C-alpha positions as CSV (number, residue, x, y, z in Angstrom):
1,M,-18.0,70.3,-58.2
2,K,-18.4,72.4,-61.4
3,I,-20.2,74.7,-59.7
4,L,-18.2,75.4,-57.2
5,F,-15.7,75.6,-60.4
6,D,-18.0,78.5,-62.3
7,F,-18.0,80.3,-59.0
8,F,-14.3,80.2,-57.8
9,P,-13.9,83.9,-58.7
10,I,-16.7,85.3,-57.3
11,L,-16.0,82.1,-54.2
12,L,-12.3,83.9,-53.8
13,F,-13.6,87.7,-54.7
14,F,-16.3,87.9,-51.6
15,V,-14.0,86.2,-49.0
16,A,-11.1,88.0,-49.7
17,Y,-13.3,91.7,-49.5
18,K,-14.7,90.0,-46.2
19,V,-11.6,89.2,-44.4
20,Y,-9.4,92.5,-46.6
21,D,-10.0,95.1,-48.5
22,F,-12.3,95.5,-52.3
23,K,-8.8,96.1,-54.2
24,V,-7.5,92.7,-52.7
25,A,-10.2,91.3,-53.7
26,T,-10.4,92.8,-56.5
27,V,-6.7,91.1,-57.0
28,V,-8.0,88.2,-56.0
29,A,-10.9,87.4,-58.4
30,M,-8.7,88.7,-61.1
31,V,-5.4,85.9,-60.0
32,A,-8.8,83.7,-59.4
33,A,-10.0,84.0,-63.1
34,L,-6.7,83.3,-64.5
35,V,-6.4,80.2,-62.9
36,Q,-9.8,79.0,-63.8
37,V,-9.1,79.7,-67.2
38,G,-5.5,77.8,-66.8
39,A,-7.1,75.0,-65.1
40,Y,-9.9,74.2,-67.7
41,W,-7.6,74.4,-70.4
42,L,-4.6,72.4,-68.7
43,K,-7.8,69.5,-68.2
44,Y,-9.8,69.9,-71.6
45,R,-7.6,71.8,-73.7
46,R,-9.9,74.2,-75.0
47,V,-11.3,76.7,-72.2
48,E,-15.4,77.9,-72.7
49,N,-16.3,81.6,-74.0
50,I,-18.4,82.6,-71.0
51,Y,-14.3,81.7,-68.8
52,L,-12.5,83.9,-71.6
53,I,-15.4,87.0,-71.8
54,S,-15.1,86.9,-67.8
55,L,-11.7,86.7,-67.4
56,V,-11.2,89.5,-69.9
57,L,-13.7,91.5,-68.1
58,I,-12.3,90.9,-65.1
59,V,-8.6,91.5,-65.6
60,V,-9.6,95.2,-68.1
61,L,-12.9,96.2,-65.3
62,G,-10.4,94.9,-62.2
63,G,-7.0,97.0,-63.3
64,A,-9.0,99.9,-64.5
65,T,-10.5,100.0,-61.0
66,L,-7.3,99.5,-59.3
67,L,-5.6,102.6,-61.7
68,L,-8.2,104.5,-61.4
69,D,-9.1,103.8,-57.2
70,N,-12.8,103.4,-58.6
71,E,-14.9,100.6,-56.7
72,L,-17.6,101.3,-59.3
73,I,-15.5,100.4,-62.4
74,F,-15.2,97.0,-61.3
75,K,-19.2,96.6,-60.1
76,W,-20.3,96.8,-63.7
77,K,-18.7,93.4,-64.4
78,P,-21.8,91.8,-64.1
79,T,-23.4,94.0,-65.9
80,V,-21.6,94.1,-68.8
81,V,-21.7,89.4,-68.4
82,N,-25.1,89.0,-67.8
83,W,-26.0,91.6,-71.1
84,L,-23.6,90.4,-73.3
85,F,-25.7,87.2,-72.3
86,A,-28.9,89.3,-73.2
87,V,-27.9,90.5,-76.7
88,A,-26.4,86.8,-77.3
89,F,-30.0,85.5,-76.2
90,L,-31.9,87.7,-78.6
91,G,-29.7,87.7,-81.1
92,S,-29.7,84.1,-81.5
93,Q,-34.2,84.4,-82.2
94,F,-32.9,85.4,-85.5
95,I,-29.3,84.3,-86.0
96,G,-29.5,80.2,-86.6
97,K,-32.0,77.7,-86.6
98,K,-32.2,76.6,-82.8
99,T,-32.0,79.5,-79.9
100,V,-29.3,79.5,-77.4
101,V,-32.1,77.7,-74.9
102,E,-32.8,75.3,-77.6
103,R,-29.5,74.1,-78.5
104,L,-28.3,73.8,-74.7
105,M,-31.7,72.2,-73.8
106,G,-33.3,71.0,-76.9
107,A,-31.4,67.5,-76.8
108,N,-33.2,66.6,-73.5
109,I,-36.8,67.8,-73.4
110,Q,-39.3,68.4,-76.4
111,L,-41.1,71.6,-76.7
112,D,-42.8,73.4,-79.5
113,P,-40.8,76.5,-81.1
114,F,-43.4,79.1,-79.3
115,V,-42.6,77.5,-76.0
116,W,-38.4,77.7,-76.9
117,T,-39.0,81.2,-77.9
118,R,-41.0,82.3,-74.8
119,L,-38.0,80.3,-72.9
120,N,-35.1,82.1,-74.8
121,L,-37.3,85.4,-74.3
122,S,-37.5,85.3,-70.6
123,W,-33.8,84.2,-70.2
124,V,-33.3,87.7,-72.3
125,A,-35.8,89.5,-69.5
126,F,-33.7,87.9,-67.0
127,F,-30.0,88.8,-67.9
128,T,-31.4,92.0,-68.8
129,A,-33.3,93.0,-65.6
130,I,-30.1,91.6,-63.2
131,G,-27.7,93.3,-65.2
132,I,-30.3,96.9,-63.6
133,A,-30.6,94.7,-60.4
134,N,-27.2,94.6,-60.0
135,L,-26.5,98.5,-60.9
136,Y,-29.1,99.6,-58.3
137,V,-27.3,97.8,-56.0
138,A,-23.8,99.6,-56.5
139,Y,-25.5,102.7,-57.3
140,H,-27.5,103.4,-54.1
141,F,-26.1,101.2,-51.2
142,E,-22.8,100.7,-49.6
143,T,-20.6,98.1,-51.4
144,D,-20.3,95.8,-48.3
145,I,-24.4,95.0,-49.2
146,W,-23.4,95.2,-53.4
147,V,-20.7,92.5,-52.7
148,D,-23.3,90.5,-51.0
149,F,-25.6,90.4,-53.7
150,K,-23.4,89.6,-56.0
151,L,-22.4,86.1,-54.0
152,F,-25.8,85.4,-52.5
153,G,-28.4,88.6,-54.2
154,M,-28.0,87.5,-58.1
155,L,-27.3,83.1,-57.2
156,G,-30.7,83.7,-55.5
157,L,-32.5,85.0,-57.9
158,T,-31.0,82.5,-60.3
159,V,-31.7,79.8,-58.6
160,L,-35.3,80.7,-58.4
161,F,-36.2,81.8,-61.9
162,V,-34.7,79.0,-62.9
163,I,-37.1,76.7,-60.3
164,A,-39.8,79.1,-62.0
165,Q,-38.7,78.0,-65.5
166,G,-39.1,74.2,-64.3
167,F,-43.1,74.9,-63.7
168,Y,-43.5,76.3,-66.9
169,L,-41.5,73.9,-68.7
170,S,-43.5,70.7,-66.7
171,R,-46.7,71.9,-68.1
172,H,-45.1,72.6,-71.5
173,I,-42.2,68.9,-72.5
174,K,-44.0,66.5,-74.5
175,P,-43.3,63.0,-73.6
176,E,-41.9,60.7,-75.2
177,P,-43.6,58.2,-77.2
178,V,-43.2,54.7,-75.5
179,E,-42.6,51.6,-77.7
180,I,-43.2,48.5,-76.9
181,G,-41.0,45.5,-77.5
182,K,-41.1,42.4,-79.1
183,D,-40.6,40.9,-75.2
184,E,-43.2,43.3,-74.1
185,R,-46.4,42.1,-76.1
């Protein structure tokens, strides 16, 4: 259910584009992002930074797209978000005691410090590459293809990357020590 909530603006943008056009889809994405942030705030009385960043980018880039009648402006949004992630993950290598990946996953798995570093840097590379891929598609292909890539291509690449990460992690996860209780002796 959370994945549907996270992709709510993207899914509505996709449907609105396929049914209407880019301008309508842009407005729909802007409204959907506002609804997403409002719904999250009503449920939790706080808003996660990713939703706020996405909302600001959708509203600013979407507004500029509509005002200047230039689809390319809005097409930069996925790149900006991914590159912001890349900067945050890279910054965590130098700021704080744990990388972003370790903060997100460290409570669930035990890894050597070098593995956390590699994992975090692989996300930096992924976010950078997916941002570049978005720009390549935005500048070299028709809007129809970019819209499909935005939903299916970027999501598919992310799923493949997560699967690859799973294989990498499976080789490095430290088994948790098994304690023998008094009753098991």
